[in-house]
C-alpha positions in Angstrom: 75.2 123.1 66.0 72.0 121.4 67.0 68.8 123.4 66.9 67.1 124.5 70.1 63.5 125.4 69.3 61.8 124.9 72.7 62.9 125.6 76.2 64.4 122.6 78.0 67.5 120.9 79.3 69.8 119.4 76.5 72.6 117.0 77.2 75.2 116.6 74.4 78.2 114.4 74.0 81.4 116.1 73.0 85.0 114.8 72.6 87.9 116.6 74.3 90.7 114.3 73.0 92.2 113.5 69.7 91.3 110.4 67.7 93.5 107.3 68.2 95.3 105.3 65.5 95.2 101.6 65.7 98.1 99.8 64.1 97.2 97.5 61.1 98.2 93.9 61.1 101.5 93.2 59.4 101.8 89.4 59.6 98.9 88.4 57.4 100.2 86.7 54.3 98.8 85.9 50.9 99.9 83.0 48.6 99.0 82.5 45.0 99.6 79.2 43.2 98.6 75.7 42.2 96.7 73.3 44.4 95.0 70.0 44.2 91.6 71.4 45.0 89.8 74.4 46.4 88.0 77.6 45.4 88.6 78.7 41.8 86.3 80.5 39.5 84.9 78.6 36.5 81.7 78.8 34.3 78.8 77.3 36.2 80.9 76.7 39.3 80.0 77.3 42.9 80.5 80.5 44.9 82.2 82.0 46.8 85.6 81.8 45.1 87.4 84.5 47.0 90.8 83.6 48.6 90.2 81.5 51.7 91.7 82.4 55.0 93.4 79.4 56.7 94.9 79.5 60.2 96.7 76.1 60.3 98.2 73.7 57.8 95.4 71.1 58.7 92.9 73.7 57.6 94.8 74.3 54.4 95.0 70.6 53.6 91.3 70.1 54.0 90.5 72.9 51.6 93.4 72.9 49.1 94.7 69.3 49.2 97.7 67.4 50.4 101.4 67.2 49.5 101.3 64.5 46.8 102.2 65.5 43.3 99.9 67.3 40.8 99.7 66.1 37.2 100.1 68.9 34.7 100.7 69.0 31.0 104.5 69.4 31.7 104.4 66.2 33.9 104.4 65.6 37.7 104.5 68.9 39.6 105.5 69.2 43.2 102.7 71.1 45.1 105.0 74.0 46.1 102.1 76.0 47.4 101.1 73.3 49.9 104.7 72.9 51.0 105.0 76.6 51.4 101.9 76.7 53.5 103.3 73.9 55.7 106.6 75.8 56.1 104.7 79.1 56.8 102.8 77.7 59.8 105.8 75.7 61.0 107.9 78.9 61.2 105.4 80.9 63.1 102.8 82.1 60.6 99.2 82.4 61.8 97.0 83.9 59.1 97.3 82.9 55.4 95.1 83.8 52.5 95.3 81.4 49.5 94.4 82.3 46.0 94.3 79.2 43.9 94.9 79.4 40.1 93.9 76.8 37.5 94.5 76.8 33.8 92.0 74.6 32.0 92.9 72.1 29.3 91.5 73.4 26.0 89.2 75.8 27.9 87.5 72.9 29.6 87.7 72.7 33.4 88.4 69.2 34.7 85.6 68.8 37.1 84.8 65.3 38.3 81.2 64.0 38.2 79.1 60.9 38.3 75.4 60.4 37.3 72.8 58.2 39.0 69.8 57.0 37.0 66.5 57.6 38.7 63.7 55.1 37.9 60.9 57.5 37.0 58.9 58.6 33.9 60.2 60.4 32.1 63.6 59.0 33.1 65.9 61.5 34.8 69.3 61.4 36.3 70.7 62.7 39.6 74.3 63.9 39.6 77.2 64.1 42.0 79.7 66.7 41.0 83.0 67.9 42.5 82.7 71.5 43.6 86.1 72.5 42.2 88.2 71.3 39.3 91.1 69.0 40.0 92.1 65.3 40.1 91.3 65.3 43.8 87.6 65.6 42.9 87.7 61.9 41.8 86.2 60.8 45.1 83.9 57.9 46.0 80.3 58.7 47.3 78.5 56.0 49.2 74.8 56.4 49.9 73.1 54.0 52.4 69.5 53.8 53.4 68.7 54.0 57.1 65.5 53.3 58.9 64.3 55.0 62.0 61.8 53.7 64.6 58.1 53.7 64.3 56.6 57.2 64.2 53.0 56.0 63.7 50.0 57.1 65.9 47.9 53.9 66.0 45.1 55.2 68.3 42.6 56.4 65.7 40.8 54.9 62.8 43.9 55.0 60.6 47.6 55.2 61.3 49.1 58.7 61.2 52.7 59.8 61.2 54.1 62.0 64.0 57.3 64.1 64.0 58.1 63.8 60.3 57.5 66.6 57.8 55.7 66.8 54.5 57.6 64.8 51.8 59.1 62.3 54.2 59.6 58.7 52.8 58.0 56.1 55.1 58.3 52.4 55.0 55.0 50.6 55.9 55.6 47.4 57.8 52.5 45.3 58.9 52.2 44.5 62.5 52.5 40.8 61.7 55.9 41.2 60.0 59.3 41.6 61.8 61.0 45.0 61.7 63.5 45.1 58.8 67.2 45.2 59.8 69.8 47.6 58.5 70.8 45.3 55.6 67.3 44.3 54.6 66.6 45.3 51.0 64.2 48.2 50.3 60.9 47.1 48.8 59.5 49.8 46.6 55.9 48.7 47.1 56.2 49.2 50.8 57.3 52.9 50.5 55.0 55.8 50.9 55.4 59.6 50.5 53.7 61.5 53.2 51.8 64.6 52.2 50.4 67.0 54.8 47.7 69.4 53.8 48.2 72.4 56.2 45.0 74.0 54.8 42.9 71.0 55.8 43.6 70.5 59.5 47.0 68.9 58.6 45.3 66.0 56.8 47.8 63.3 55.9 47.9 61.4 52.5 50.1 58.4 51.8 51.2 58.0 48.2 53.0 55.3 46.3 55.8 56.1 43.8 53.2 56.2 41.0 51.1 58.7 42.8 48.3 56.4 43.8 46.8 56.8 47.3 47.6 53.9 49.6 46.7 54.6 53.3 48.3 52.3 55.8 46.3 50.1 58.2 45.9 51.5 61.7 48.3 48.8 63.0 50.9 49.3 60.4 54.2 50.6 61.6 55.6 53.7 59.8 59.4 53.8 59.6 61.0 57.0 58.2 63.7 56.2 55.6 66.6 58.5 55.1 70.1 58.1 53.8 73.6 58.4 55.1 76.1 59.9 52.6 79.8 59.2 53.0 82.3 61.0 50.7 85.7 59.2 50.7 88.3 61.8 49.7 91.4 59.7 50.6 92.6 57.2 53.1 92.6 59.9 55.9 89.4 61.8 55.1 85.8 60.6 54.9 83.1 63.2 55.2 79.8 61.8 56.5 76.4 63.4 56.4 74.0 61.4 58.5 70.2 61.2 58.3 69.8 63.1 55.1 66.3 63.7 53.7 65.0 63.1 50.2 62.5 65.9 49.7 63.1 69.7 49.6 60.7 70.2 52.5 63.0 68.2 54.8 65.2 70.2 57.1 68.2 68.1 56.1 67.4 67.7 52.4 70.2 66.2 50.4 70.1 69.1 48.0 70.6 71.5 50.8 73.3 69.6 52.7 75.2 69.1 49.4 74.3 72.4 47.8 76.6 73.9 45.2 76.8 77.4 46.6 75.9 77.1 50.3 76.5 73.6 51.6 76.1 72.8 55.3 79.9 72.2 55.3 81.7 75.0 53.5 84.6 72.7 52.7 82.4 70.0 51.1 84.1 68.3 48.2 80.9 67.4 46.2 77.5 68.9 45.5 74.3 67.1 44.4 71.7 67.9 41.8 68.4 65.9 41.4 68.3 66.7 37.7 64.9 68.4 38.1 63.5 71.5 39.8 63.1 71.2 43.6 59.3 71.1 43.3 59.5 68.1 40.9 61.7 65.9 43.2 60.1 62.5 43.7 61.5 61.1 46.9 60.8 57.4 46.4 62.4 57.1 42.9 65.3 59.3 44.2 65.8 56.9 47.1 65.7 53.8 44.9 68.1 55.4 42.4 70.6 56.4 45.1 70.6 53.1 47.2 69.2 50.5 44.9 67.1 47.5 46.1 69.9 45.1 46.9 71.1 43.9 50.3 72.4 46.0 51.9 70.5 49.0 50.4 73.5 51.1 49.5 75.4 52.2 46.4 78.9 53.6 45.8 79.8 55.7 42.8 83.1 57.2 41.9 83.4 60.6 40.4 85.6 60.7 37.3 86.9 63.3 34.9 88.9 65.6 37.1 92.3 66.9 36.1 94.9 69.3 37.5 95.0 71.5 34.3 97.9 73.1 32.5 101.0 74.9 33.8 99.7 78.5 34.3 101.1 81.4 32.4 101.9 84.8 33.9 98.5 86.1 33.1 96.9 83.3 35.1 99.0 84.3 38.1 97.9 87.9 37.7 94.3 86.9 37.2 91.3 89.1 36.3 89.6 92.0 38.1 86.1 91.5 39.3 83.4 92.3 36.7 81.5 95.4 37.9 78.5 94.4 35.8 78.3 90.8 36.9 78.4 90.1 40.7 79.2 86.4 40.0 82.5 87.1 38.3 84.9 87.7 41.1 88.6 88.7 40.9 91.1 85.8 40.4 94.8 85.3 41.0 96.7 88.2 42.4 93.8 90.5 41.7 91.8 88.5 44.2 94.5 89.0 46.8 94.4 92.7 46.1 90.8 92.8 47.5 92.0 91.4 50.8 93.2 94.5 52.6 94.7 92.7 55.6 97.4 91.0 53.5 100.8 92.5 54.1 103.2 89.9 52.7 102.7 88.1 49.3 104.5 85.2 47.6 104.1 82.8 44.6 105.9 79.6 45.7 105.4 78.0 42.2 107.2 80.8 40.4 110.8 79.7 41.1 110.1 76.2 39.9 109.2 77.2 36.3 111.9 76.0 34.0 111.3 78.5 31.2 113.4 81.6 32.1 111.1 84.1 30.4 108.0 82.7 32.0 109.6 82.5 35.4 110.7 86.2 35.1 107.2 87.3 33.9 105.5 85.6 36.8 107.9 87.0 39.4 107.6 90.4 37.8 103.9 90.2 38.3 104.1 89.6 42.0 106.7 92.3 42.5 104.5 94.7 40.5 101.5 93.6 42.6 103.2 94.6 45.8 104.3 98.0 44.3 100.9 98.9 43.1 99.2 97.9 46.3 101.7 100.1 48.3 100.9 98.3 51.6 102.6 94.9 51.1 105.9 93.4 50.3 106.7 90.5 48.0 109.0 87.6 49.0 110.8 86.4 45.9 112.3 83.0 45.2 115.3 82.5 42.9 115.6 79.6 40.4 116.1 76.1 41.8 119.7 74.9 41.9 121.0 78.3 40.9 124.7 78.9 40.9 126.3 82.0 42.3 126.4 83.7 38.9 122.8 82.6 38.0 121.3 84.0 41.2 123.3 87.3 40.7 121.9 87.5 37.2 118.4 86.7 38.4 118.6 89.5 41.0 119.7 92.0 38.3 116.2 91.7 36.7 114.5 93.6 39.6 114.7 96.9 41.3 112.0 97.4 43.9 111.9 98.4 47.6 108.7 96.3 47.8 110.4 93.0 47.2 113.1 90.9 48.8 115.0 87.9 47.3 116.1 84.8 49.3 118.6 82.1 48.3 119.1 79.1 48.2 116.2 76.6 48.1 115.5 74.4 51.1 115.9 70.6 51.3 113.2 68.7 53.3 112.3 65.0 53.8 109.6 64.0 51.4 106.5 63.6 53.6 104.8 61.3 51.1 107.3 58.4 51.1 106.7 55.1 52.6 109.6 54.6 54.9 111.1 51.1 54.9 113.7 49.9 57.3 117.2 50.6 56.0 115.9 52.4 52.9 117.3 55.9 52.1 115.0 58.8 52.7 113.7 60.8 49.7 114.5 64.5 49.7 112.6 67.4 48.1 113.9 70.9 47.3 111.3 73.6 47.9 111.5 77.4 47.5 112.4 79.5 50.6 109.4 81.8 50.4 107.2 79.7 52.6 109.8 79.6 55.4 110.7 83.2 55.1 107.1 84.5 55.1 106.5 82.5 58.3 109.6 84.1 59.8 108.3 87.5 58.8 105.1 86.8 60.7 106.8 85.3 63.7 109.2 88.3 63.9 106.3 90.7 63.7 104.4 88.9 66.5 107.3 88.4 68.9 109.3 91.6 68.3 107.6 94.0 65.9 107.7 95.0 62.2 110.6 97.4 62.9 112.9 94.5 63.7 114.7 93.1 60.7 113.5 89.5 59.9 117.0 88.2 60.0 119.3 86.2 62.3 116.1 84.0 62.8 116.1 80.2 63.0 114.6 78.4 60.1 112.5 75.3 61.1 111.4 72.3 59.2 114.3 71.4 56.9 117.2 69.0 56.7 119.6 71.5 55.1 119.9 74.2 52.5 120.3 73.2 48.9 123.6 75.1 48.6 126.0 75.9 51.4 126.5 79.7 51.6 129.7 80.5 53.4 131.2 83.9 54.3 133.0 84.3 51.0 129.9 83.6 49.0 127.8 85.9 51.0 130.4 88.7 50.6 129.4 88.4 46.9 125.7 88.1 47.3 125.0 90.6 50.1 126.2 93.7 48.3 123.8 92.7 45.5 120.9 92.4 47.9 120.5 88.7 47.8 119.5 87.5 51.2 121.3 84.3 52.1 120.0 81.4 54.1 122.9 79.9 56.0 123.9 77.1 58.3 125.8 78.5 61.3 127.7 75.9 63.2 126.4 75.8 66.8 123.5 78.2 65.9 121.5 76.2 63.4 119.9 77.3 60.1 119.3 81.0 59.9 118.1 83.8 57.7 121.3 85.9 57.2 120.2 88.9 55.2 117.5 91.7 55.4 117.9 93.7 52.2 115.3 94.7 49.6 115.8 94.6 45.9 116.0 98.4 45.7 119.0 100.3 44.4 117.8 103.3 46.5 119.9 103.4 49.7 117.0 105.0 51.5 115.1 101.7 51.2 118.0 99.3 51.7 116.5 97.2 54.5 113.3 95.1 54.6 112.3 96.3 58.0 112.6 100.0 57.1 110.3 99.4 54.1 107.8 97.3 56.2 107.9 99.9 59.0 106.9 102.6 56.6 104.2 100.4 55.1 102.9 99.8 58.6 102.9 103.5 59.5 101.4 104.7 56.2 98.6 102.1 56.2 97.8 102.7 59.9 97.5 106.4 59.4 95.6 106.0 56.2 93.0 103.7 57.7 92.6 105.6 61.0 92.2 109.1 59.6 89.4 108.5 57.1 87.1 110.4 59.6 88.9 113.7 58.5 87.6 113.7 55.0 85.0 116.5 54.4 85.6 118.0 57.9 86.0 121.8 58.0 89.6 122.4 56.8 90.7 124.8 59.6 93.0 125.1 62.6 90.9 122.9 64.7 91.1 120.0 62.3 94.9 120.6 61.8 95.5 120.4 65.6 93.4 117.3 65.9 95.2 115.5 63.1 98.7 116.5 64.4 97.8 115.3 67.9 96.5 112.0 66.6 99.6 111.3 64.5 102.0 112.4 67.3 100.3 110.1 69.8 100.6 107.2 67.4 104.3 107.9 66.6 105.1 108.3 70.3 103.9 104.8 71.0 106.1 103.5 68.1 109.1 105.4 69.6 108.5 104.0 73.0 108.4 100.5 71.5 111.8 101.0 69.9 110.7 101.4 66.3 112.2 104.9 66.0 115.7 106.3 66.6 116.3 109.0 69.1 116.6 109.6 72.8 113.6 112.0 72.8 110.4 112.2 70.7 111.7 115.3 69.0 114.7 113.4 67.7 112.5 110.5 66.6 109.8 112.2 64.6 108.1 115.4 63.7 104.5 116.2 62.6 103.6 119.5 61.1 100.1 120.5 59.9 99.5 124.2 59.7 99.6 127.2 57.4 103.3 126.5 56.7 102.4 123.2 55.0 99.5 124.5 53.0 99.1 127.5 50.7 95.8 129.2 50.1 95.6 127.4 46.8 95.7 124.1 48.6 92.9 125.2 50.9 90.8 126.5 48.0 91.2 123.1 46.3 90.2 121.1 49.4 93.7 119.8 50.3 94.9 119.3 53.8 98.7 118.6 53.9 100.4 117.1 56.9 104.2 116.6 56.9 105.5 113.7 58.9 109.1 112.8 59.4 110.3 109.7 61.2 113.8 108.3 62.0 113.6 104.5 61.6 115.9 102.2 63.4 118.1 100.3 60.9 119.6 96.8 61.6 123.1 96.5 62.9 124.2 94.6 59.8 127.9 95.0 60.5 128.8 94.7 64.2 132.3 96.0 64.6 134.5 95.9 67.8 137.7 97.8 67.6 140.3 96.4 70.1 143.8 97.6 70.8 146.4 97.3 73.6 146.1 99.5 76.6 148.3 100.0 79.6 147.4 101.2 83.1 149.5 104.4 82.8 148.2 105.2 79.3 146.7 108.6 78.9 144.3 109.7 76.2 
């Protein structure tokens, strides 16, 4: 209780109600796999490298690259991760975290770069470098000099510059000369560096590149010279940074706009280094090195040296935990997704395409184990491509987990990269079902709720399934917990299964497992306030009321079975659930029982003949 040490009126806030529990999100998905570009941790690389949240396929494409093939040591590789992301959003997904993995060639990361000689003594080089490894970093960078209007004040004994900051590059143009046009070459002798002495009444000094003082005449016009930088990534993407400065004191200094760790555009493809410390940057030599002295004053360089790396191993998919002693070494792979608490569904779209049986099993086992150890997420597993009935049954036999679900077969789509010619046949691709299914999970959660089985749902964005699963085939697959994707005449392409990979009949269905994940995670997150509270009847009543209120909402929403709350759930937290030993050891034990609704997997109508005079 608060202390009352002096007479007075005291107003205190108290609570007369139980705490409320807010349900956690269940549709947020995490993918791990190969991409053309995007955040990945490597020595000397930029930060941050955490899995990036994308909310549309356009956003994914900007960060991680497009649908054209990667080039690995094993040959061309379909970007299954990109196709899965496209299918995820097409089927109703909204929030996707992507953890990119990259296996370097010989321990060397394939990061594209290009150097630019800077005419200064001693000779230095500026460098354009891709922010992330990958062949997509082989971009073209065009730097073009641009002149602004006259900023000179010509009213005094000597011309002074207005508006611009210390370190600005100015082109001095005599009043008798015409103003230079955009394509007029840069003349080094006409350039000046403006220095402003803030300790001496903002006195201005104009320096040439060699450091000699060269004040302009009072009638000379002073034209600020900056650069436009265009980064051409592909035929559909050109990133442009306009009016970029050449000195660190400029607000839009090139080293800040194209910074390695904190660029103006967080999805910037390249970063820039002047090759010297910021304090040693010489703006005029840097300008001449970047744009040259030709007409027009611009230069284009292409970055080279990027590669897509090697086919990752199971350890690359798993990744490394964050280094507690080094803040720059973040978690990678699945370990990085483990740090994103909102993720409730995980998948590795590249896993099913691995030809080596042992490696494919090891990678899939990693993602299943990841979901089990996290407790609050489920893994969507792909079977091998072009698997026969016996092969998919054998593959399913490798796993036993209520935190994973297997879907079969693969999905056929039209290749989006082909150039369509009149009369030419369309190219087709086969991609794993996990991208489609995770999107359906998310759509089902948003439109109905996590308690509804993500089955009998239409699959969008395909031409057909790789294999036609009919009733007879599914009668073989369904008892073994292989969820079929089927074409239903008159009803389209649908998910026609909702079983986990568990042999425990209590966790037979995906929606039951995911409902309990939702309940457990929500209760866990919302009752942290109870830790270190006095462990007595008052706390027990408060927790019981909190959990009951939450479960009643779930029952009213149709998540729990029963015509009354007493039939749907019970919550008990009192001396019957705890011994004195529990209390002495700081344990509060609350028993919660719920009756989940299970899907009507087999809908049976029994019909017989009946006559009007029949009696029961």
